[in-house]
Each structure stands twice: as structure tokens, then as C-alpha cells.
C-alpha positions as CSV (number, residue, x, y, z in Angstrom):
1,M,-93.4,62.8,-153.9
2,K,-96.4,64.3,-155.6
3,F,-96.3,62.2,-158.9
4,L,-97.2,58.6,-159.1
5,Y,-94.9,56.1,-160.8
6,I,-97.7,53.7,-161.6
7,L,-98.9,56.2,-164.2
8,W,-95.6,56.0,-166.1
9,I,-95.2,54.3,-169.4
10,I,-92.4,51.9,-168.7
11,S,-90.4,51.2,-171.8
12,C,-72.1,64.1,-160.7
13,C,-75.8,64.5,-160.2
14,T,-75.8,64.6,-156.5
15,V,-76.5,67.0,-153.7
16,V,-74.0,69.5,-155.1
17,E,-75.8,69.4,-158.4
18,S,-79.3,69.4,-157.1
19,T,-79.0,73.1,-155.9
20,L,-78.6,74.0,-159.7
21,A,-81.1,74.3,-162.3
22,Q,-81.8,70.7,-163.5
23,T,-81.7,69.2,-167.0
24,G,-84.0,66.3,-167.6
25,F,-82.3,62.9,-166.9
26,D,-83.8,59.6,-167.5
27,L,-82.8,55.9,-166.7
28,W,-82.2,53.6,-169.5
29,V,-81.8,49.8,-169.3
30,V,-79.7,47.7,-171.7
31,E,-79.0,44.0,-171.5
32,T,-75.5,42.6,-171.2
33,S,-73.7,39.4,-171.9
34,G,-70.4,37.8,-170.5
35,K,-68.6,38.9,-167.5
36,G,-65.3,40.7,-166.9
37,G,-63.1,40.8,-170.0
38,N,-65.9,39.2,-172.0
39,F,-68.5,41.8,-170.9
40,K,-70.5,43.1,-173.9
41,I,-73.7,45.2,-174.1
42,L,-76.7,44.4,-176.4
43,P,-77.6,48.0,-177.8
44,E,-80.7,46.7,-179.7
45,T,-82.3,45.8,-176.1
46,A,-82.0,49.4,-174.8
47,Y,-85.2,50.9,-173.4
48,P,-86.1,53.8,-171.2
49,L,-87.1,52.8,-167.6
50,T,-88.2,56.4,-166.8
51,D,-89.4,59.1,-169.3
52,R,-90.2,62.4,-167.5
53,P,-89.0,66.0,-167.8
54,E,-87.8,65.9,-164.2
55,Y,-84.6,64.5,-162.8
56,D,-84.1,60.7,-162.4
57,N,-80.4,59.8,-161.7
58,Q,-77.8,58.0,-159.4
59,P,-79.0,54.4,-159.8
60,S,-77.4,51.8,-157.7
61,F,-78.4,48.2,-157.3
62,I,-79.2,46.9,-153.7
63,N,-79.7,43.3,-154.3
64,E,-80.1,40.9,-157.2
65,Y,-83.4,42.3,-158.4
66,Q,-84.0,45.9,-156.8
67,M,-82.4,49.2,-157.6
68,V,-82.6,52.5,-155.8
69,F,-82.2,56.0,-157.4
70,S,-82.9,59.7,-156.8
71,A,-85.8,61.4,-158.4
72,A,-87.2,64.8,-158.4
73,D,-90.8,66.0,-158.6
74,E,-92.1,69.1,-160.4
75,N,-91.0,71.2,-157.4
76,E,-87.4,69.9,-157.6
77,N,-87.9,67.9,-154.3
78,F,-85.7,64.8,-154.3
79,D,-86.8,61.4,-152.9
80,I,-85.4,57.9,-152.9
81,I,-87.1,55.5,-155.3
82,V,-86.9,51.7,-155.3
83,Y,-87.4,49.8,-158.6
84,N,-88.2,46.1,-158.6
85,F,-87.0,44.4,-161.8
86,N,-89.3,41.3,-161.0
87,S,-92.6,43.1,-160.3
88,K,-91.6,46.2,-162.6
89,K,-92.9,48.5,-159.8
90,F,-91.7,51.7,-158.3
91,T,-92.0,52.5,-154.6
92,N,-91.0,55.6,-152.7
93,M,-88.5,54.8,-149.9
94,S,-88.6,58.4,-148.8
95,R,-91.3,61.0,-149.2
96,T,-90.1,64.2,-147.8
97,S,-90.9,67.8,-148.6
98,D,-88.4,69.7,-146.4
99,R,-85.2,67.8,-147.4
100,N,-83.7,66.2,-150.5
101,E,-82.2,62.7,-150.8
102,N,-79.4,62.0,-153.3
103,S,-76.9,59.3,-154.1
104,P,-78.9,56.3,-152.4
105,M,-77.0,53.0,-152.2
106,I,-77.1,50.0,-149.9
107,T,-74.8,49.9,-146.8
108,D,-72.2,47.1,-146.1
109,C,-74.4,45.6,-143.5
110,G,-77.4,45.3,-146.0
111,M,-79.9,46.8,-143.5
112,Y,-80.1,50.4,-144.7
113,I,-80.2,52.5,-147.7
114,S,-77.8,55.4,-147.3
115,A,-78.3,58.8,-148.9
116,V,-76.7,62.3,-148.8
117,V,-79.5,64.4,-147.5
118,S,-79.8,68.2,-148.0
119,E,-81.4,69.2,-144.7
120,P,-83.8,72.1,-143.8
121,D,-80.8,74.1,-142.5
122,K,-78.7,73.3,-145.8
123,K,-76.5,70.9,-144.0
124,Q,-75.5,67.9,-146.3
125,R,-75.0,64.8,-144.2
126,I,-75.2,61.1,-144.7
127,W,-78.5,59.6,-143.4
128,L,-79.5,55.9,-143.1
129,Y,-83.0,54.6,-144.1
130,P,-83.8,51.3,-142.7
131,L,-85.2,48.7,-145.2
132,T,-88.0,48.2,-142.7
133,F,-89.1,51.7,-143.6
134,E,-88.6,52.9,-139.9
135,P,-87.5,56.5,-139.4
136,A,-84.1,57.6,-140.9
137,E,-81.1,57.9,-138.7
138,L,-78.3,60.4,-139.0
139,L,-74.9,58.8,-139.4
140,Y,-72.1,61.3,-138.9
141,D,-73.4,64.5,-137.2
142,D,-70.0,66.2,-137.4
143,I,-69.0,65.6,-141.1
144,E,-70.5,67.9,-143.6
145,P,-71.1,69.0,-146.3
146,V,-70.8,65.6,-148.0
147,G,-71.1,65.5,-151.8
148,Y,-70.1,61.9,-152.7
149,Y,-69.3,58.7,-150.9
150,D,-69.0,54.9,-150.8
151,W,-68.6,52.2,-148.2
152,Y,-65.9,50.1,-146.8
153,D,-66.2,48.0,-143.6
154,N,-69.4,49.6,-142.6
155,K,-67.7,53.2,-142.7
156,A,-67.9,55.6,-145.3
157,A,-65.3,57.2,-147.6
158,M,-66.6,60.8,-148.3
159,F,-65.9,63.6,-150.6
160,V,-66.3,66.5,-148.2
161,L,-66.7,70.1,-149.7
162,G,-64.5,72.8,-148.4
163,D,-61.5,74.9,-149.1
164,P,-60.0,72.8,-150.1
165,N,-62.2,69.8,-150.7
166,H,-61.1,66.5,-149.2
167,L,-61.7,62.7,-149.8
168,V,-61.8,61.3,-146.3
169,Y,-62.5,58.0,-144.6
170,A,-64.1,57.9,-141.2
171,R,-62.4,55.1,-139.4
172,G,-63.8,56.3,-136.1
173,R,-65.3,59.4,-134.6
174,N,-61.9,61.0,-133.9
175,D,-60.0,59.0,-136.5
176,I,-60.6,60.6,-139.9
177,I,-58.2,59.6,-142.7
178,K,-57.5,62.2,-145.3
179,I,-57.1,60.5,-148.6
180,D,-56.8,63.2,-151.2
181,S,-58.1,66.6,-152.4
182,A,-59.3,67.7,-155.9
183,V,-61.1,64.5,-156.7
184,A,-63.9,64.1,-159.2
185,R,-67.4,63.0,-158.3
186,S,-67.0,59.1,-158.6
187,I,-65.9,57.5,-155.3
188,K,-66.0,53.7,-155.6
189,K,-64.7,50.8,-153.6
190,R,-63.0,48.4,-155.7
191,P,-64.8,45.1,-155.3
192,K,-63.3,42.4,-153.0
193,T,-60.5,44.8,-151.9
194,S,-60.0,47.4,-149.3
195,E,-59.3,50.0,-151.9
196,I,-61.1,53.3,-152.3
197,T,-60.8,54.4,-156.0
198,Y,-61.5,57.9,-157.6
199,L,-60.5,60.2,-160.4
200,S,-58.0,63.0,-159.6
201,A,-59.0,66.3,-160.8
202,D,-55.5,67.4,-160.6
203,E,-53.8,64.8,-162.7
204,F,-54.9,64.5,-166.3
205,R,-54.0,64.5,-169.9
206,D,-55.6,66.5,-172.7
207,V,-57.4,64.4,-175.4
208,G,-58.9,66.4,-178.1
209,G,-59.5,69.3,-175.9
210,E,-61.1,67.1,-173.1
211,K,-59.6,66.0,-169.8
212,A,-59.0,62.4,-169.1
213,L,-58.7,62.2,-165.4
214,M,-56.0,59.8,-163.7
215,L,-57.7,56.8,-161.8
216,K,-56.2,56.6,-158.3
217,S,-56.7,54.2,-155.3
218,Y,-56.1,54.3,-151.6
219,D,-56.0,50.9,-149.6
220,I,-57.6,51.5,-146.2
221,E,-56.0,48.5,-144.6
222,S,-52.3,49.1,-145.9
223,G,-52.3,52.8,-146.5
224,E,-50.9,52.1,-149.9
225,R,-51.6,54.4,-152.9
226,A,-51.6,53.6,-156.6
227,E,-52.3,55.0,-160.0
228,H,-54.2,53.1,-162.6
229,Y,-53.9,55.1,-165.8
230,F,-56.3,57.6,-167.1
231,G,-60.1,57.5,-167.5
232,V,-62.1,58.2,-170.7
233,Q,-61.8,61.7,-171.9
234,G,-64.6,64.1,-170.8
235,S,-66.1,61.8,-168.2
236,Q,-66.1,61.8,-164.3
237,D,-68.1,58.7,-163.9
238,F,-66.9,55.1,-163.6
239,I,-68.1,51.9,-162.1
240,W,-66.3,48.5,-161.6
241,L,-67.8,45.4,-163.2
242,D,-65.7,43.3,-160.9
243,K,-62.5,43.4,-159.1
244,N,-60.5,43.8,-162.4
245,Y,-62.6,45.6,-165.0
246,L,-63.8,49.2,-165.3
247,L,-66.7,50.8,-167.3
248,M,-67.0,54.4,-168.3
249,A,-68.9,56.4,-171.0
250,S,-68.4,59.4,-173.2
251,G,-71.3,60.8,-175.2
252,N,-73.3,57.7,-176.2
253,N,-70.4,55.4,-176.2
254,I,-69.5,52.9,-173.5
255,Y,-66.0,51.7,-172.8
256,K,-64.4,49.1,-170.7
257,R,-60.8,48.2,-169.6
258,K,-58.8,46.2,-167.3
259,Y,-57.5,48.4,-164.5
260,T,-53.9,47.3,-165.3
261,D,-54.3,48.3,-169.0
262,S,-54.1,51.7,-170.2
263,N,-56.3,51.5,-173.4
264,W,-60.1,51.6,-173.3
265,E,-62.2,49.3,-175.5
266,L,-65.4,50.4,-177.1
267,V,-68.2,47.9,-176.0
268,G,-71.2,49.6,-177.6
269,T,-73.1,52.8,-178.4
270,I,-76.7,53.7,-177.2
271,N,-78.1,56.1,-179.5
272,P,-81.9,56.7,-179.1
273,E,-83.6,59.7,-180.8
274,T,-84.6,61.3,-177.5
275,H,-81.6,61.0,-175.3
276,Q,-78.0,61.6,-175.3
277,N,-74.7,61.9,-173.1
278,I,-74.4,58.7,-170.8
279,S,-73.2,59.7,-167.4
280,R,-73.7,57.5,-164.3
281,M,-74.2,53.7,-164.6
282,A,-75.1,50.8,-162.4
283,Y,-74.5,47.1,-163.3
284,S,-76.1,43.9,-162.1
285,Q,-74.2,40.7,-162.7
286,D,-77.4,38.8,-161.6
287,L,-79.7,40.4,-164.1
288,D,-77.3,40.9,-166.7
289,V,-78.4,44.4,-167.2
290,L,-76.6,47.9,-167.2
291,V,-78.6,50.9,-166.1
292,L,-77.6,54.1,-167.7
293,V,-78.4,57.8,-166.9
294,M,-79.0,59.7,-170.2
295,E,-79.7,63.3,-170.7
296,R,-83.0,64.4,-172.5
297,K,-82.4,66.1,-175.9
């Protein structure tokens, strides 16, 4: 990347979206208290972690004190950035001019940062970036174009673009499980289970003119499917706080619910003068912080 994070004043977007004109997005941090059903946010603690006209998005914690995210420079080239909450420093994990890295996260084995890479020939595939900063490795050479994904048992559940689109799980090279089609952009493994969860773009209810999408799950081990009520209207992004509780946002409001309950509870509002519309989120139980992606006004 051509900009330097050390010069900063510190205070469903993925590869599919990176080909479009970008609105500026920044990362905000807010402190939290309590766990699970007692989870709360402390809105008065919110502050911007990044503050640039370019794109900073897709945060994901990789351990108890570090987070990765995708960031664009002034030429709309996307790299993987690591932020250390202890040292308060940013580090480029990738620095490429011929390809874009999106949706970074830690792999199950803990040895790599994975990312969806838009390659020079326009293929979109998952690559692995060793934590030792050795050269990146291609994971699935025959599965593309990948939009979104998550991990279970060191294998990826992937939203693969096509006609139609498909959510698949790569059990083996010639053993691909087709989970569903017409899914929204959040693909999340439910913690401490073998379930892949997602929002269905086909099943929804209308709430005030906005769609609330159905939350579904597929158990990789048993093959069982389940529905877990509807998401928050107008949102395609969710995260699991733990095995039982979900978090979603709409506008500047943040909501939680137990996956077996149908009603969402408002846990707080982040309403700065400069930013709006919370989308993606990342939560650290160790640090008691929630990282939010917010759009610049």
C-alpha cells in the first residue's frame, strides 16, 4: 500500500463489492460489558480506529489482541492490514499492486490469514497468507469465483458466484456439499458447533418496507438443516457473540437476540456526527470491544 498508517490520527463489502465504486468506510471501536445474554455496549466509549476517505472494512479478530481487515489505497488497491490493540500499531500483511485481498480471517489451524483474492486474470479464489509472512499459497484452485466464506474443520464453506449462486462446503477435492443458493453475504460458523449459518435471500418478511431475512443453518456433521427466525430488517450482516447469542445492526442501532428467540433487543446506538449505517462487526471477548464498520457521511 502507498499510504502509511503511522501517519494516521488514531481516535457485504467483499470482493464482489470491490469492483464497484466505493463509498468511504471506517472502523469504529466501542467498549462492551457482560457476556452472552448480559452483553451490553458502552456508546460513550466509541471512537474511530481509522479515518480516511478510502475503504476500511471486513474486520476480524485473529487472537486476543490482534485484528485483520481489508483496506484500500487511493488507487483502490486492497491489502490485508493487521491492527494490534496492545501496541496500537498497523502492519501490512500484504502489499500487492496486481491483486486485491478481501475478507481476511484466521484459519482453523491458526497458522494462516485467509483471504478472497481478486487475481490479475480476475479469478476470485481463497489464498492463505502465513503468519510468518512467507509467500501466500492458493487453497482451492478449482473453486471460483468465491465471494464470502468461513471455516469449519480446516475446510471452507464458500459462497460461490454463478447462475445460480451456491453456498458450498469443500469436504474434499471431489467431495463438495451444496448447502443452499440465494444466500446473503454473511457466512458464519456457529461457535462450538459444526453448523454453518447464513441469511436466506429467498425467505424473508417485510418490515416497514425493508426485508428481514431468515437465519438458517446447516450442520456439516449431521446434515441437518434448521431455521432460526428472522434477522434485523434491512441488514445482511450478523455475528455470533457466542454459541447462543447473535448481534446485528440497522442504521446506527445495534441489536442482540438468543438464536432460539424471535425478538431482537436494542443494546445501544452509535451516533457520531461524521459516520452512519453500521454494517459489518467483529467482537473480542478477551478485550471486551466491538469493532464496527461505519459509512462516512
